[in-house]
C-alpha positions as CSV (number, residue, x, y, z in Angstrom):
1,X,0.0,0.0,0.0
2,X,1.4,3.4,-1.0
3,X,0.6,6.7,0.7
4,X,1.7,10.3,0.0
5,X,3.6,12.1,2.8
6,X,0.5,14.3,3.4
7,X,-1.8,11.4,3.7
8,X,0.6,9.6,6.1
9,X,0.8,12.8,8.2
10,X,-2.9,13.0,8.3
11,X,-3.2,9.4,9.6
12,X,-0.5,10.0,12.1
13,X,-2.2,13.2,13.3
14,X,-5.5,11.3,13.7
15,X,-3.8,8.6,15.6
16,X,-2.2,11.2,18.0
17,X,-5.6,12.8,18.6
18,X,-6.9,9.3,19.4
19,X,-4.0,8.5,21.7
20,X,-4.4,11.7,23.7
21,X,-8.0,11.0,24.4
22,X,-9.6,13.5,22.0
23,X,-11.1,10.7,19.9
24,X,-10.9,7.9,22.5
25,X,-13.3,5.0,22.5
26,X,-14.3,2.6,19.8
27,X,-17.1,4.8,18.2
28,X,-14.6,7.7,18.0
29,X,-12.0,5.3,16.5
30,X,-14.5,4.5,13.8
31,X,-15.2,8.1,13.1
32,X,-11.6,9.0,13.0
33,X,-10.9,6.2,10.5
34,X,-13.8,7.3,8.3
35,X,-12.4,10.9,8.4
36,X,-8.8,9.8,7.7
37,X,-9.8,7.6,4.8
38,X,-12.2,10.0,3.2
39,X,-9.9,13.0,3.6
40,X,-7.0,11.2,2.0
41,X,-9.3,10.1,-0.8
42,X,-10.3,13.6,-1.5
43,X,-6.7,14.8,-1.3
44,X,-5.5,12.2,-3.8
45,X,-8.4,12.8,-6.2
46,X,-7.5,16.5,-6.4
47,X,-3.9,15.8,-7.3
48,X,-2.6,15.8,-10.8
49,X,-3.1,12.4,-12.4
50,X,0.3,12.6,-14.2
51,X,2.1,12.9,-10.9
52,X,0.8,9.5,-9.9
53,X,0.5,7.7,-13.2
54,X,2.7,4.8,-12.1
55,X,0.7,4.0,-9.0
56,X,-2.4,2.0,-8.4
57,X,-4.4,3.4,-5.4
58,X,-6.4,0.9,-3.5
59,X,-9.3,2.2,-1.3
60,X,-9.6,-1.0,0.8
61,X,-5.9,-0.8,1.6
62,X,-6.1,2.8,2.7
63,X,-9.1,2.1,4.9
64,X,-7.3,-0.8,6.5
65,X,-4.1,1.3,7.0
66,X,-6.1,3.9,8.7
67,X,-7.8,1.3,10.9
68,X,-4.5,-0.3,11.8
69,X,-2.8,3.0,12.7
70,X,-5.7,4.3,14.8
71,X,-6.1,0.9,16.4
72,X,-2.5,1.0,17.6
73,X,-3.1,4.5,19.0
74,X,-6.2,3.2,20.8
75,X,-4.3,0.3,22.3
76,X,-1.6,2.6,23.7
77,X,-3.9,5.4,24.9
78,X,-4.1,3.6,28.3
79,X,-1.3,3.8,30.8
80,X,-2.4,0.5,32.3
81,X,-0.4,-2.4,30.7
82,X,-3.2,-4.9,31.4
83,X,-5.7,-2.7,29.5
84,X,-3.2,-2.3,26.6
85,X,-2.7,-6.0,26.4
86,X,-6.5,-6.7,26.4
87,X,-7.1,-4.0,23.7
88,X,-4.2,-5.4,21.6
89,X,-5.6,-8.9,21.7
90,X,-9.2,-7.8,20.9
91,X,-8.2,-5.4,18.1
92,X,-5.7,-7.8,16.6
93,X,-8.3,-10.5,16.4
94,X,-10.8,-8.2,14.8
95,X,-8.4,-6.7,12.3
96,X,-6.9,-10.0,11.2
97,X,-10.2,-11.5,10.5
98,X,-11.9,-8.7,8.6
99,X,-13.0,-9.5,5.0
100,X,-14.0,-6.0,4.1
101,X,-14.3,-5.9,0.3
102,X,-15.6,-7.9,-2.6
103,X,-12.9,-8.9,-5.0
104,X,-14.0,-6.4,-7.7
105,X,-13.5,-3.5,-5.3
106,X,-9.9,-4.3,-4.4
107,X,-8.5,-2.4,-7.4
108,X,-10.8,0.6,-7.1
109,X,-9.0,3.7,-8.3
110,X,-8.7,6.8,-6.1
111,X,-8.5,9.1,-9.1
112,X,-12.2,8.6,-9.7
113,X,-13.0,10.0,-6.3
114,X,-14.4,6.6,-5.3
115,X,-15.2,6.8,-1.6
116,X,-17.9,4.2,-1.7
117,X,-15.6,1.3,-0.9
118,X,-14.1,3.3,2.0
119,X,-17.5,4.1,3.4
120,X,-18.7,0.5,3.1
121,X,-15.5,-0.8,4.8
122,X,-15.9,1.5,7.8
123,X,-19.6,0.8,8.0
124,X,-18.9,-2.9,8.0
125,X,-16.4,-2.6,10.9
126,X,-18.9,-0.4,12.8
127,X,-21.6,-3.0,12.3
128,X,-19.3,-5.7,13.7
129,X,-18.5,-3.6,16.8
130,X,-22.2,-2.8,17.2
131,X,-23.2,-6.4,16.9
132,X,-20.5,-8.3,18.7
133,X,-19.0,-6.0,21.3
134,X,-20.9,-5.5,24.5
135,X,-22.7,-2.1,24.9
136,X,-21.1,0.4,27.2
137,X,-23.9,1.2,29.6
138,X,-23.0,3.7,32.2
139,X,-25.1,5.1,35.2
140,X,-23.8,8.4,36.6
141,X,-24.8,9.2,40.2
142,X,-24.1,12.3,42.3
143,X,-25.9,14.6,44.6
144,X,-27.1,18.0,43.3
145,X,-24.1,20.2,42.7
146,X,-21.6,17.3,42.4
147,X,-20.7,18.2,38.8
148,X,-22.6,15.7,36.7
149,X,-23.6,18.5,34.4
150,X,-20.0,19.4,33.9
151,X,-18.5,16.0,33.3
152,X,-21.3,14.1,31.6
153,X,-20.8,16.0,28.3
154,X,-17.1,15.2,28.4
155,X,-17.9,11.5,28.8
156,X,-20.3,11.8,25.9
157,X,-17.6,13.3,23.7
158,X,-15.0,10.8,24.9
159,X,-17.0,7.6,24.3
160,X,-19.2,8.7,21.5
161,X,-22.4,7.5,23.2
162,X,-25.4,9.7,24.1
163,X,-26.5,10.8,27.6
164,X,-30.1,9.9,28.2
165,X,-32.3,11.9,30.5
166,X,-35.6,10.3,31.5
167,X,-37.3,13.7,31.3
168,X,-36.2,14.3,27.8
169,X,-37.0,10.8,26.7
170,X,-40.5,11.1,28.2
171,X,-41.2,14.3,26.4
172,X,-39.9,13.0,23.2
173,X,-42.0,9.8,23.4
174,X,-45.1,11.8,24.1
175,X,-44.4,14.2,21.2
176,X,-43.7,11.2,18.8
177,X,-46.9,9.5,20.0
178,X,-45.2,6.2,20.4
179,X,-47.2,3.4,22.1
180,X,-45.4,3.9,25.4
181,X,-45.6,7.7,24.9
182,X,-49.4,7.5,24.6
183,X,-49.6,5.6,27.8
184,X,-47.4,8.2,29.6
185,X,-49.4,11.1,28.2
186,X,-52.7,9.6,29.4
187,X,-51.3,9.1,32.9
188,X,-50.0,12.6,33.1
189,X,-53.2,14.2,31.7
190,X,-55.1,12.3,34.5
191,X,-52.8,13.9,37.1
192,X,-51.0,10.6,37.9
193,X,-47.4,9.6,38.2
194,X,-45.7,7.7,35.4
195,X,-45.0,4.2,36.5
196,X,-41.6,2.5,36.5
197,X,-42.9,0.1,33.8
198,X,-43.7,3.0,31.5
199,X,-40.4,4.7,32.1
200,X,-38.5,1.5,31.4
201,X,-40.6,1.0,28.3
202,X,-39.6,4.5,27.1
203,X,-35.9,3.7,27.7
204,X,-36.3,0.4,25.8
205,X,-37.7,2.4,22.8
206,X,-35.0,5.0,23.0
207,X,-32.0,2.6,23.1
208,X,-33.2,1.0,19.9
209,X,-32.0,4.1,18.0
210,X,-28.8,4.0,16.1
211,X,-26.8,6.4,18.3
212,X,-27.2,3.9,21.2
213,X,-25.8,0.9,19.4
214,X,-22.4,1.2,21.2
215,X,-24.0,2.2,24.5
216,X,-25.4,5.1,26.4
217,X,-25.3,7.0,29.7
218,X,-28.3,7.1,32.0
219,X,-28.9,10.3,33.9
220,X,-31.6,10.5,36.5
221,X,-32.5,6.9,36.4
222,X,-32.7,4.6,38.2
223,X,-33.6,6.5,41.4
224,X,-34.8,3.6,43.4
225,X,-33.7,0.0,43.9
226,X,-37.0,-1.2,42.3
227,X,-36.2,0.9,39.2
228,X,-32.7,-0.6,39.1
229,X,-34.0,-4.1,39.1
230,X,-36.6,-3.3,36.4
231,X,-33.8,-1.7,34.3
232,X,-31.6,-4.8,34.8
233,X,-34.5,-7.1,33.6
234,X,-35.2,-5.0,30.6
235,X,-31.5,-4.9,29.6
236,X,-31.1,-8.6,30.1
237,X,-34.0,-9.1,27.6
238,X,-32.0,-7.0,25.2
239,X,-28.9,-9.1,25.8
240,X,-27.1,-6.3,27.7
241,X,-26.3,-5.2,31.2
242,X,-25.0,-2.2,33.1
243,X,-21.3,-2.1,32.6
244,X,-20.2,0.9,34.9
245,X,-21.7,2.8,37.8
246,X,-19.9,6.0,38.8
247,X,-20.7,7.9,41.9
248,X,-19.4,11.5,42.2
249,X,-18.9,12.2,45.9
250,X,-19.0,15.6,47.6
251,X,-19.5,16.3,51.3
252,X,-23.0,17.7,52.1
253,X,-21.4,20.8,53.7
254,X,-19.7,21.7,50.5
255,X,-22.8,21.4,48.4
256,X,-24.7,24.2,50.0
257,X,-22.3,26.8,48.6
258,X,-22.2,25.2,45.2
259,X,-26.0,24.9,44.9
260,X,-27.1,28.2,46.3
261,X,-24.7,30.1,44.1
262,X,-25.8,28.3,40.9
263,X,-27.6,30.1,38.0
264,X,-28.8,28.4,34.9
265,X,-29.5,29.3,31.2
266,X,-32.8,27.4,30.8
267,X,-32.7,26.9,27.1
268,X,-29.2,25.4,26.8
269,X,-28.6,24.1,30.3
270,X,-25.4,26.1,30.7
271,X,-24.6,26.5,34.3
272,X,-22.9,29.4,36.1
273,X,-21.8,30.0,39.7
274,X,-21.4,33.4,41.4
275,X,-18.1,32.3,42.9
276,X,-16.6,29.6,40.7
277,X,-17.9,30.5,37.2
278,X,-19.8,33.9,37.2
279,X,-21.2,35.3,33.9
280,X,-19.3,38.2,32.5
281,X,-22.3,40.5,33.0
282,X,-22.6,39.8,36.8
283,X,-22.7,42.8,39.2
284,X,-23.0,42.7,42.9
285,X,-25.3,44.8,45.2
286,X,-23.1,47.2,47.1
287,X,-24.9,46.5,50.4
288,X,-25.7,42.7,50.3
289,X,-22.8,41.7,48.1
290,X,-25.2,39.4,46.3
291,X,-25.7,39.2,42.5
292,X,-28.2,41.7,41.0
293,X,-30.6,39.4,39.2
294,X,-31.0,41.8,36.2
295,X,-27.2,41.5,35.6
296,X,-27.1,37.7,35.5
297,X,-27.1,37.0,31.7
298,X,-25.9,34.1,29.6
299,X,-22.5,34.8,28.1
300,X,-23.4,33.5,24.6
301,X,-27.0,34.7,24.1
302,X,-27.4,37.5,26.6
303,X,-30.6,35.9,27.9
304,X,-31.4,36.3,31.6
305,X,-30.3,33.4,33.8
306,X,-32.5,31.8,36.4
307,X,-32.2,30.0,39.7
308,X,-34.0,26.7,40.3
309,X,-36.7,27.0,43.0
310,X,-35.1,24.1,44.9
311,X,-31.6,25.6,44.8
312,X,-32.0,26.9,48.3
313,X,-30.4,25.8,51.6
314,X,-33.7,24.6,53.0
315,X,-34.6,22.6,49.9
316,X,-31.1,21.2,49.6
317,X,-31.4,19.4,53.0
318,X,-34.4,17.5,51.9
319,X,-32.9,16.7,48.4
320,X,-29.8,15.3,50.0
321,X,-31.7,13.2,52.5
322,X,-33.7,11.8,49.6
323,X,-30.6,11.2,47.5
324,X,-28.7,9.3,50.1
325,X,-31.7,7.2,51.1
326,X,-32.4,6.2,47.5
327,X,-28.8,5.9,46.1
328,X,-27.1,3.8,48.7
329,X,-29.3,0.7,48.1
330,X,-28.7,1.0,44.3
331,X,-24.9,1.1,44.8
332,X,-25.1,-1.9,47.0
333,X,-27.2,-3.7,44.4
334,X,-24.5,-3.2,41.7
335,X,-21.4,-3.6,44.0
336,X,-21.3,-7.4,43.8
337,X,-20.8,-7.1,40.0
338,X,-17.6,-5.1,40.6
339,X,-18.7,-2.2,38.4
340,X,-19.2,0.6,41.0
341,X,-16.5,3.3,41.2
342,X,-16.4,6.4,43.4
343,X,-14.9,9.7,42.2
344,X,-13.8,12.4,44.6
345,X,-15.7,15.4,43.1
346,X,-14.6,17.8,45.9
347,X,-11.4,18.9,44.1
348,X,-10.4,20.9,41.1
349,X,-12.1,20.2,37.8
350,X,-9.0,18.7,36.1
351,X,-8.4,16.4,39.1
352,X,-12.0,15.3,39.1
353,X,-11.9,14.5,35.3
354,X,-8.7,12.5,35.8
355,X,-10.5,10.3,38.4
356,X,-13.5,10.0,36.0
357,X,-11.2,8.7,33.3
358,X,-9.6,6.2,35.7
359,X,-13.1,5.0,36.7
360,X,-14.2,4.6,33.1
361,X,-11.1,2.5,32.2
362,X,-11.0,0.4,35.3
363,X,-11.8,-3.3,35.0
364,X,-14.6,-4.9,37.0
365,X,-13.5,-5.8,40.5
366,X,-13.7,-9.4,41.6
367,X,-16.6,-10.0,44.0
């Protein structure tokens, strides 16, 4: 297989990004492979044909070259030698057994701008990962103010899997008028509470969508031991199970300052804090030294920020009592599986993220 220096540099660059965590995770590896192969194809197609008249460019070979390079970066992106060895064995087995192309496509010329073979190759590898690798199903726990809203999007970007909120899923199911959505809508219109069976049914519907094929992150569910058991049963019927439970821990005394100083941009969910992350527009009252509400505006849109009604010291006490009462039994439920990890969220953001990464890459503990 022959590559120009520019295409080789591109693949090396993509591999470096992968190794540094910017494209970590199998879904990201696939996306990076697709980008590398497609970009090199376009670059080659735009070159003068006379400059390369003596070469035969093979799309399958380039796709495989990109996959091999990025796979190596993925293997070595972990500092844990055991994890590297496991990844090496898994990826070596996969790459050595791939039969990506029909015979007639193996001599496809890049000069015609033929990206179909590359796309089909990457799609086939994606399908294999989606079909035969276990889903990465993560549950993220933490008391209000622990930092889930800060770190969950980073996990989404890192792993390439969506964060699922029960509230968002419920509203989407009702709007789409799915069978489960109709049931939920009828209950809510009657003033009742949506049952665990309906919520689990909505999750079942949502995880059938293509963006969940490699896994997903559950936010706000399960809240009770009963819900956890119902979730486990549903996942078992789908041939899956929870693979990681991460609890972000912060002392209750610290949370009051975090919560009571929090302001939110409702439309986007962006969060600000009067002490740790104030909006640029914030001004304090000369007497009370508290923020003037009219000056609390979103940095990007200029829209007024809001405080949640339950972001008060009095409400926080009740919320924390409820959280601890409900969460501890769930953690005990999953602990025998060796998948529960705790993260000290009472430290700087970078230090918290480092512990999150360690929790994500840790192997299940032996019971």
